[in-house]
C-alpha positions as CSV (number, residue, x, y, z in Angstrom):
1,V,15.5,-1.9,18.9
2,A,12.9,-4.2,17.0
3,L,11.8,-1.4,14.8
4,G,15.6,-0.6,13.8
5,Y,15.9,-4.3,12.8
6,L,12.8,-4.0,10.7
7,E,14.3,-1.0,8.8
8,L,17.4,-2.8,8.4
9,G,15.3,-5.9,7.0
10,Q,16.6,-8.0,9.7
11,L,13.1,-9.8,10.1
12,D,14.0,-12.8,12.3
13,R,15.9,-10.5,14.7
14,A,13.0,-8.1,14.9
15,V,10.6,-11.0,15.6
16,R,13.0,-12.4,18.4
17,H,13.4,-9.2,20.1
18,V,9.5,-8.4,20.3
19,E,8.9,-12.0,21.4
20,V,11.2,-11.2,24.5
21,A,9.3,-8.2,25.3
22,I,6.0,-9.9,25.4
23,Q,7.5,-12.4,27.6
24,L,8.5,-9.8,30.0
25,N,5.1,-8.1,29.7
26,P,2.3,-10.1,28.2
27,R,-0.2,-7.1,28.5
28,F,2.1,-4.9,26.2
29,A,-0.1,-4.1,23.3
30,F,2.4,-2.1,21.5
31,A,4.7,-5.3,21.5
32,R,2.1,-7.4,20.0
33,Y,1.4,-4.8,17.4
34,N,5.2,-4.5,16.6
35,L,5.4,-8.4,16.4
36,G,2.6,-8.3,13.9
37,T,4.4,-5.6,11.9
38,A,7.5,-7.8,11.8
39,L,5.5,-11.0,10.9
40,E,3.5,-9.2,8.1
41,A,6.9,-7.9,6.7
42,A,8.0,-11.4,6.5
43,G,5.0,-12.5,4.6
44,R,3.2,-14.5,7.5
45,T,0.0,-12.6,7.2
46,H,-2.1,-15.1,9.2
47,D,0.3,-14.8,12.2
48,A,0.5,-11.2,11.9
49,A,-3.3,-10.9,12.0
50,Q,-3.4,-13.0,15.3
51,R,-0.8,-10.6,16.8
52,Y,-2.8,-7.5,15.9
53,R,-6.0,-9.1,17.2
54,E,-4.0,-9.7,20.6
55,A,-3.1,-6.2,20.7
56,L,-6.8,-5.1,20.2
57,D,-7.7,-7.6,22.8
58,I,-5.6,-5.6,25.4
59,A,-6.3,-2.2,23.8
60,P,-9.5,-2.1,22.0
61,M,-9.2,1.6,21.1
62,Y,-5.6,1.1,19.3
63,A,-6.2,2.9,16.0
64,A,-2.9,1.7,14.4
65,A,-3.8,-2.0,15.3
66,H,-7.2,-1.6,13.8
67,N,-5.7,-0.2,10.5
68,A,-3.1,-3.0,10.4
69,L,-5.6,-5.7,11.0
70,G,-7.7,-4.2,8.2
71,R,-4.9,-4.0,5.9
72,V,-4.0,-7.8,6.5
73,L,-7.6,-8.9,6.0
74,L,-7.8,-7.1,2.9
75,M,-4.9,-9.0,1.6
76,T,-6.5,-12.0,2.6
77,G,-9.8,-11.1,1.0
78,D,-12.0,-11.0,4.2
79,I,-13.5,-7.7,3.1
80,E,-16.3,-7.7,5.6
81,K,-14.0,-7.8,8.7
82,A,-11.5,-5.5,6.8
83,T,-14.2,-2.8,6.4
84,E,-15.1,-3.2,10.1
85,H,-11.5,-2.6,11.4
86,L,-10.6,0.2,8.9
87,Q,-13.8,2.0,9.9
88,W,-12.8,1.8,13.5
89,A,-9.2,3.0,12.6
90,F,-10.8,6.0,10.8
91,R,-13.2,6.8,13.6
92,L,-10.3,6.9,16.1
93,N,-7.7,8.6,14.0
94,P,-9.3,10.3,11.0
95,D,-6.2,12.1,10.0
96,D,-4.0,9.0,9.6
97,P,-2.6,8.6,5.9
98,E,-2.2,5.1,6.3
99,T,-5.9,4.5,7.1
100,H,-6.9,6.6,4.2
101,L,-4.8,4.5,2.0
102,N,-6.2,1.2,3.2
103,L,-9.8,2.6,2.8
104,A,-8.9,3.9,-0.8
105,H,-7.8,0.3,-1.6
106,L,-11.0,-1.0,0.0
107,M,-13.3,1.5,-2.0
108,A,-11.5,0.6,-5.2
109,M,-11.9,-3.0,-4.7
110,E,-15.6,-2.5,-4.2
111,G,-15.9,-0.3,-7.3
112,K,-16.4,2.9,-5.4
113,V,-14.1,4.9,-7.4
114,R,-15.0,8.3,-6.3
115,E,-14.8,7.3,-2.7
116,A,-11.4,5.9,-3.4
117,I,-10.2,9.1,-5.1
118,S,-11.3,11.0,-1.9
119,H,-9.5,8.8,0.4
120,Y,-6.4,8.8,-1.8
121,Q,-6.5,12.7,-1.8
122,D,-7.0,12.9,2.1
123,A,-3.9,10.7,2.5
124,L,-1.8,12.9,0.3
125,R,-3.2,15.8,2.2
126,H,-1.7,14.5,5.3
127,K,1.2,12.8,3.8
128,P,2.2,14.4,0.4
129,D,5.1,12.1,-0.5
130,C,3.2,8.8,0.3
131,V,4.3,6.8,-2.8
132,P,1.6,4.2,-2.7
133,C,-1.0,6.9,-2.5
134,L,0.6,8.7,-5.5
135,E,0.6,5.5,-7.4
136,G,-2.9,4.4,-6.4
137,L,-4.5,7.8,-7.3
138,A,-2.4,8.3,-10.5
139,W,-3.5,4.7,-11.6
140,L,-7.1,5.3,-11.1
141,L,-6.9,8.8,-12.9
142,S,-5.1,7.0,-15.8
143,V,-7.0,3.8,-16.7
144,H,-10.6,3.9,-15.2
145,W,-13.3,3.0,-17.7
146,D,-15.3,6.2,-17.0
147,A,-14.1,9.0,-18.9
148,S,-15.4,11.6,-16.4
149,V,-13.0,10.0,-13.8
150,R,-9.9,10.0,-16.1
151,Q,-7.6,13.1,-15.5
152,P,-4.4,12.5,-17.5
153,A,-2.5,15.7,-16.6
154,D,-3.0,14.9,-12.8
155,A,-2.1,11.5,-13.4
156,L,1.1,12.5,-14.8
157,R,2.0,14.9,-12.1
158,L,1.3,12.2,-9.5
159,A,2.9,9.4,-11.2
160,G,6.0,11.5,-12.0
161,R,6.3,12.5,-8.4
162,A,6.2,8.7,-7.4
163,V,9.0,8.1,-9.9
164,E,10.9,10.9,-8.6
165,L,10.7,9.9,-5.0
166,T,11.8,6.4,-5.8
167,H,14.6,7.6,-7.9
168,N,13.4,6.1,-11.1
169,G,13.9,2.6,-9.7
170,D,10.6,1.3,-8.7
171,A,8.8,-0.9,-11.1
172,V,5.4,-0.1,-9.8
173,A,5.9,3.9,-10.1
174,L,7.1,3.5,-13.5
175,Q,4.4,1.0,-14.6
176,V,1.8,3.7,-13.3
177,L,3.7,6.5,-15.0
178,A,3.5,4.5,-18.3
179,A,-0.3,4.2,-17.7
180,A,-0.5,8.0,-17.3
181,Y,1.5,8.6,-20.4
182,G,-0.8,6.3,-22.4
183,A,-3.9,8.1,-21.0
184,A,-2.3,11.4,-22.2
185,G,-1.6,10.0,-25.6
186,R,2.1,10.1,-25.3
187,F,2.6,6.3,-26.4
188,D,6.4,6.5,-27.0
189,Q,7.0,7.7,-23.7
190,A,4.6,5.1,-22.3
191,V,6.5,2.2,-24.1
192,H,9.7,3.6,-22.6
193,S,8.4,3.5,-18.9
194,D,6.7,0.4,-19.2
195,E,9.9,-1.4,-20.6
196,T,11.9,0.1,-17.8
197,A,9.6,-1.1,-15.2
198,A,9.5,-4.6,-16.8
199,T,13.3,-4.8,-16.8
200,L,13.3,-3.5,-13.2
201,A,11.0,-6.3,-12.0
202,A,12.9,-9.0,-13.7
203,A,16.0,-7.8,-12.0
204,A,14.4,-8.0,-8.7
205,G,13.3,-11.6,-9.4
206,M,9.7,-10.7,-9.9
207,A,9.1,-12.5,-13.2
208,D,5.4,-12.8,-13.2
209,F,4.9,-9.1,-12.6
210,S,7.7,-8.4,-15.3
211,E,5.8,-10.4,-17.8
212,H,2.4,-8.7,-16.8
213,I,4.0,-5.4,-17.4
214,R,5.1,-6.3,-20.9
215,Q,1.7,-7.5,-21.7
216,Q,0.6,-4.1,-21.2
217,L,2.7,-2.9,-24.0
218,I,0.1,-3.9,-26.6
219,L,-2.0,-0.9,-25.2
220,Y,0.4,1.6,-26.3
């Protein structure tokens, strides 16, 4: 039930439902993991991390909880602890696309671009329509400073698929597509995609992100 509330965006109801489940069975690791998921979706990253830790106290080999805690720790900048938990998640479930995605983010943050690309590719092998994976890999292949890394044709294919999957309505996917167009020298299309991305971000109330996208127009 809680997962259904999460899918509907009813975060408060999801949190309350899982809290009741934990009261009924305090040793229910899955319930604590679900509570962490709901809290993370609500932007309460510190509380989410604590619930993931509690799940791991009960079930230390819980791969999804290691992955989720690693993801939250990445968001809060605790790279050392994030690495530890993501490595555990990978050892326990090496085929999980979400773990590969988070490891790709970690590798990119550490400047290990080829390792990041490898993890994005592994994620997409297991989940071909993973939009964040498509976006992340396309971005690296578009904008990296090393010309041997940039692959504009592949970036265009990946970014185009992300835009298709999000029905031309996701600002991040369109921003990445603009970067791919720019890398391919197709500057008019880059400008059009970037402007569309900025408009979508502004309409969604993300004024800072919209302005950030518009500042990239000078590149094209």
